C-alpha positions as CSV (number, residue, x, y, z in Angstrom):
1,M,37.1,9.0,27.1
2,K,35.0,6.3,28.8
3,A,32.5,4.3,26.9
4,D,29.5,5.8,28.7
5,E,30.8,9.4,27.9
6,F,31.4,8.4,24.3
7,D,27.8,6.9,24.0
8,K,26.3,10.0,25.6
9,K,28.2,12.3,23.3
10,F,27.2,10.2,20.2
11,D,23.5,10.0,21.3
12,E,23.4,13.8,21.7
13,G,24.8,14.3,18.2
14,G,28.2,15.5,19.4
15,D,31.4,15.3,17.4
16,I,33.0,11.9,18.4
17,L,35.7,11.8,15.7
18,D,38.4,13.2,18.0
19,A,37.9,10.1,20.2
20,L,38.4,7.6,17.3
21,D,41.6,6.2,15.8
22,L,40.5,6.1,12.2
23,S,43.9,4.8,11.0
24,K,42.8,1.4,12.3
25,A,39.2,1.6,10.9
26,K,38.1,-1.1,8.5
27,R,35.0,-1.6,6.4
28,T,34.0,-5.2,6.5
29,M,33.3,-6.9,3.2
30,H,34.9,-4.0,1.4
31,D,38.3,-5.3,0.6
32,Q,39.3,-4.3,-2.9
33,K,40.2,-6.8,-5.6
34,R,41.3,-5.7,-9.0
35,V,39.6,-7.4,-12.0
36,N,40.0,-6.8,-15.8
37,V,36.9,-6.9,-17.9
38,D,36.8,-6.4,-21.7
39,F,33.7,-4.6,-23.0
40,P,32.7,-3.9,-26.5
41,A,33.4,-0.3,-27.7
42,W,29.7,0.6,-27.9
43,M,29.2,-0.4,-24.3
44,I,32.2,1.8,-23.2
45,E,30.7,4.7,-25.1
46,S,27.3,4.2,-23.5
47,L,28.9,3.9,-20.0
48,D,30.9,7.0,-20.5
49,K,27.9,9.0,-21.7
50,E,25.8,8.0,-18.7
51,A,28.7,8.5,-16.3
52,D,29.3,12.0,-17.7
53,R,25.6,12.8,-17.6
54,I,25.4,12.0,-13.8
55,G,28.9,13.3,-13.1
56,V,30.7,10.2,-12.0
57,T,33.5,8.0,-13.3
58,R,33.0,5.0,-15.5
59,Q,34.3,2.8,-12.7
60,S,31.8,4.3,-10.3
61,I,28.8,3.7,-12.5
62,I,29.9,0.1,-13.2
63,K,30.2,-0.5,-9.5
64,V,26.8,1.0,-8.7
65,W,25.0,-0.8,-11.4
66,L,26.6,-4.1,-10.5
67,A,25.8,-3.6,-6.8
68,E,22.1,-2.8,-7.7
69,R,21.8,-5.9,-9.8
70,L,23.4,-8.1,-7.1
71,E,21.1,-6.7,-4.4
72,E,18.1,-7.3,-6.7
73,L,19.2,-10.9,-7.2
74,A,19.7,-11.4,-3.5
75,A,16.2,-9.9,-2.8
76,N,14.6,-12.1,-5.4
77,K,16.3,-15.2,-4.0
78,A,15.2,-14.3,-0.4
79,L,11.6,-13.9,-1.7
80,Q,11.7,-17.3,-3.4
81,Q,13.0,-19.0,-0.3
82,A,10.4,-17.4,1.9
83,S,7.6,-18.5,-0.4
84,R,8.6,-22.2,-0.1
């Protein structure tokens, strides 16, 4: 499929997956790196309760909360730099 055909199909909301080789797809800045973190038992219990409540794994909730906090810090830093 030529690029202009691909673009047109995409713009029209067509299915373009058949034209992609997903085996070579990569998400930038999403390489995985394993870390070990020790948490107090009370914190694990609280994490597990919240994870169960919203229907995700402990690992997922930790990732989401850390990502939210890091995004918040980055936004605050950007605001501080803009106000200078």
